[in-house]
N, C-alpha and C positions, 0 to 999 in steps of 0.2 A: 716370559712369565714375570708376575709381580713378585716383589720381595715379600718375605714373610713378616717383615716389620717395617711399616711405612709411616709410623707415627710422626717422624720428624717432618714429613711432607705436609702435615696438617696442623702445624703450629701457626698461630696468628702472626701477622706482620703489620707493624705500624711505622709510617714515616710521614711527618708533617700531617697533612689532611687526609692521607691515604690509609685506610684501614682494611686489611685483608683477612679473610678467615683462614686461609691456608697459604702455602708457598708455591702453588702450581699456577703458572702463567700460560694462557693460550698465546702461542707465538703468532706474530703477524705473518699471514700467508696470502699472497696475491690470488684472488679468485676470479676477477674479471666477470662479474655478474651484475654490473651496474650500467645498463645501457645509458649512453649519453652522460655517464659520470654520476648518475643519480642512484643511490642505494634504494632498493624497493622493499616491499613487505617480505619477500623471501630472504633477502639479506638480514632484515631485522630479526626474523624467526630463526635464522642460522645462528646468530650470536645469542639470542635469548635462551636457545636450547642449551648452550654451554653454561650460561649463568644458572639455569635451573638444575643443572647437573653438577653444581658445586665448584666449577673453575674459580680459583681465587681472584685472578685478574685477567680480563680479556684485553689483548692488544689487537686492534683492528688490523686488517690488511692495509697495505700502504695506500694512503689517500694524498692526492697531490695538491700542492699549494697552487696559487693563482699566478702561474707563469705559462706562457704559451706552449712550451715544450716539456712541461713537467712530467708528462706520462708518456709511455711508448706502447700502450695498447688502447683500443678505443673504448673498452668497457671497464677500465679502471675507475674507481670512484674519485670524484672531486671532494676537497674539503673547502669549497668556496662556492658561492652562488646561492640564490635563495632556494632553488629546488633541491640541490644536493644537501644543503644544510637542514632542510626540513626533513629530508630522509634520514640524516644522522640523528636528528631530534627523535624521530621514531625509534631508531636503534637504541639509543641510550635510555630512552623511557622504558622500553621493554626489558633491557637488562637490569635496570634499577628495580622494576616491578618484580623481577625474579630473584632479587637479593644479591645481584652481582655488582662488580666494579669493572670499569672500563676506561681505556684511553685510546684515542686515535693515534695511529703512526702517520706522521706528516712527512711528505717525501717529494723529492725531485730526482728524476732518473738521471740528469745530466745528459751525456751524449750516448748512453747505452741504448742499443736497439733491442727489442724483444726477439727472442729466438722462437717464439710460438706463433708470430703473426708477421705478415709483411707490411702492416699498417705503419705509416709514418706521419708525423705532424706536417701541417701545410706550411710551416715556416722552418727555417734551419734550427737544429738543435743547438743547445748552449752548454759550455763546460769551461773549465779554468783556462785551457789553452787550445781549444778546438781539437783535442785528441780524445780518442775512446780507449786507446791502449798504446803501449810503446810504438812510436813511429806510425800510428794509424790515425790519420786525420779524419774527423767527422764534425761538421758543424762549425760554429763560431766560437771564438774566445770571448768570454764575457767582458763587456766594458764596465767601467766604474758605475755608470748608471744601471746597468743590468744587475750588477752585484747589490747595489743599494735597493733596487726594486725587489730583489729576491729576499733579501733581509726583511723587508717590510712584508712580504707575502707570508714568510714563515711566522712573523708576529701576528698577522691578522688571523691565520689559521689557528694558532694557539689561543688567541683571545676568543674566537668563535667556539673552540672546544670548551673553554671555561664557561662561556655564556650559555651553552647548551646543557651544562651540567656534568660533563665528563669528569672523571675522578683524577686523571693525570694526563699527560700528553708525551708521546715518544717521538723523538727526532731521529729519522733514518739517516745514519752517517756511515753505512757499511756497504760491503758487497760491490764496490766499484761504481756506485751511483754518485751524484754530483758532489756531496760533501766529502765522500771518500776520494773522488778524483782530485780534490784540493790536497788531501793528506799525501797522495801517492806521487813521488818525484817524477814517475814516468808520464803522468798526465798533467802535472802542474809545473810548467816551465815559465811561470810569470816572473816579471822583474819588479813587481810592485810589492806592497806590504802583504799581499796574499800569497806570494811566492816565497822562495827562499831555499837555502841549502840544507836546512835541517827540518826534521819532522815537526819540531816545535814551531818553527816559522810557518810552515805550511798548514798549521792547525789554527791560524788566526781567523780564517773564514768560519770554521765551525765554532770557535769561541764567540764570534760576533753573532752568529745565528742563535746560540744559546742565550747570550745576553739580550737579544731582541725578544726572544720567547719569554725570558724571565720578566722583563719589563712588562710584557703583555699579560701575563698570568698572575703577577704579584708573587710575594714570598712564600705563600703556603702551599700552592699547587706543586706537587712534585714533577720534575722534569726527568724523563728517561732518555738516555742517549745510547742508541745502538751502534755498535762499532764492530769491525772485524779486521783480522789480519789478511785473510784470503780475499781475492777478487774473483768475480765471475769471469773476468778477462784472463785471469791466471790464478789457478787454485794454489799455487806454490809461492806466491808473493807474501812477504812478511814486511810490514811497516817497521816494527820494532824488533830487532834482532837480539836485544839484550834487555834485562829488566830496567837498566838505567834509560835506555831509549823509550821503553814504554812509560816510565814514570814522566819523562820529559813531554811525552805526547798527551797522556791522560790527565795528569794532575792539573794542568792549566784549564782543561775543559771542566773539571769538577769545580775549580775555583771560579770559572765563569758562570756557574750556576746549575750544572748538571747534578742531580741528586742521586741517580741510580744509573749505573753502567750496564748495559745489555750486551753481553760479550759473545758474539756469534762464532762458534766452531762448527765444523762439518761433523765432528764426533767429540761430544763433551768430555769423554773420559780420557782424551790424549793430553799428556802433559805439555804445557807451552814451551818450557825449556828443559827437556829431558836431560840435557848435558849437565844441567846444575843440580837436579834433585831426583834423578832416576825415573823409572817407568811409572811410579805412583805419585809423581810430583804434581804440583798445582797445575790446574788447567788455566785457560785464559782468564776466566772470571775470577779464579783464585788469586792469580798474580795481580789483576787489576784492583782487587779489594785490598790485597796486602800493601800495594804500592801508593794508593790514593786514600785508603780509609773509607771510600764510598761503598754503600751496599751494591751488590752485583746480582745480575741474573745470568745464569748459564743456560746454554742451549746447544742442541746438536745431536740429532738422531736418538732422542730419549725414547725409551720403551720399545725400540724397534731394532731389527738385526742388520739393517743396511743403511748406508748413506742416503740422505734425501735427494741427492742429485739423480740417482737412479730412477727415481719416480718419474721423471720427465722422459725417460726412455722406455717407460712401461714396466719397470721392475717392481716386483712385490716385495714386501718385507714382513717378516713374522715377528710376533712379540718376543721381547728380550727382557732379561733380568733387570730389575731396578736396584740390585744389591750395591753396585758401584756408586750409583747416584745417592743412595741412602747413606753410605759410608762417608762420602764427601760432605754431605750436608750435615751429618752428625758431628764431623769435625770443624764445622763452620767455614768451610772453604769458600762458599758463596751463600747468598741469602735466599734466592728464589730460583726456580727452574722453569724454563719455557718448554712447552711440549707442542709440536707441530703436527706432523702427519697422523699420529695416533689420535689427536683430538679432532683433526679434520675428518677422519673416517668414522669416529664414534664419539658423538656428543656426551655419552655416559662414561667415557674412559675414567674420569676422576673418581666417580662413584664406584666403579668396579675395582679400581685399584684400592680404594679405602676399605671396601668390603673383602679384599683379598679373593675376588671372584675371578680367579685365573682362567678358568675354563671358557669364560665368555669373551676374553680379550682376543679379538680377531686379527687377521692379517691386514696390512694396508695394501691395497691394490690401485692400479691406475684408474679404475672406475670412480674412485672417490674424488678424483679431479674433475669429473664431468658434471657434477651436480652439488647442490648445497645440501648436505645431510643435516 
């Protein structure tokens, strides 16, 4: 059920060239409805419907950079190539015509295979050390040239986003994918400048990606960086076990040019360090903001009763109270909130929340994954 007082969610937000009418972000969610990597009119209409229904900022599903193994499903969209970029031009034009704001999430999956399909690329996958998880080889360790080419591919994708008229760009550095595999000691066993004993050392690749993107988009276009402690390979993994470790990880990435940290949790209401500040303590986004001074986006099972991972096994989820979210935003714990499954199933979710139309907020069911509503 929606909170009785949601005004804090509808305050404007401004950062550099990005101006938002409210604090609600559509979370990036892989949909795999882009045959041959090209988003079509159905994809454009899917995003435009969210803009028409007052989503403050739309972040696209993960879109892959120009590397041979950047995707792990055949219908994930590219963010490169003439046809795919023409499709994304259609998407952003529609979102802008509806009064919305949008950024693509640019992405490389590293050595992670999809659990939804048996499809694999026709060349070996790449990752920091040829590992997908602790002690699990898959694909090749990236050479110096592969790393240089990957940095260039991120920059070109970001430059294309700016050229097409997108309002921001998000770099996906979470959930056990390529950049996150550099962060994680279990999958980064390199002995060069991109490896190292500390999390700060292993963050150099991410910093170089951010610097490449910043050079490509200039000083005024905001760069969002999505990060997580957990990995799909292991939900219990934590990169930063203390606030000092988190600061050593994230502060250099903000210094490199990340403007907003998008801090992914499975459940946004859970405190990141409960041993320090109790059960109502700061969540991941709250700590990231406190330690770096950067604006943050929180995310994780917003507005629904169960964890998003259950959706892949067919689990439904009922509407849940927004009271905890409102309380955290009223105390300025974080700046923006990303909503996933609730918006995936109902493009009018934001309008209904603002109108306190609790009765028409429906359940999320697995059927929502099968089509573009």
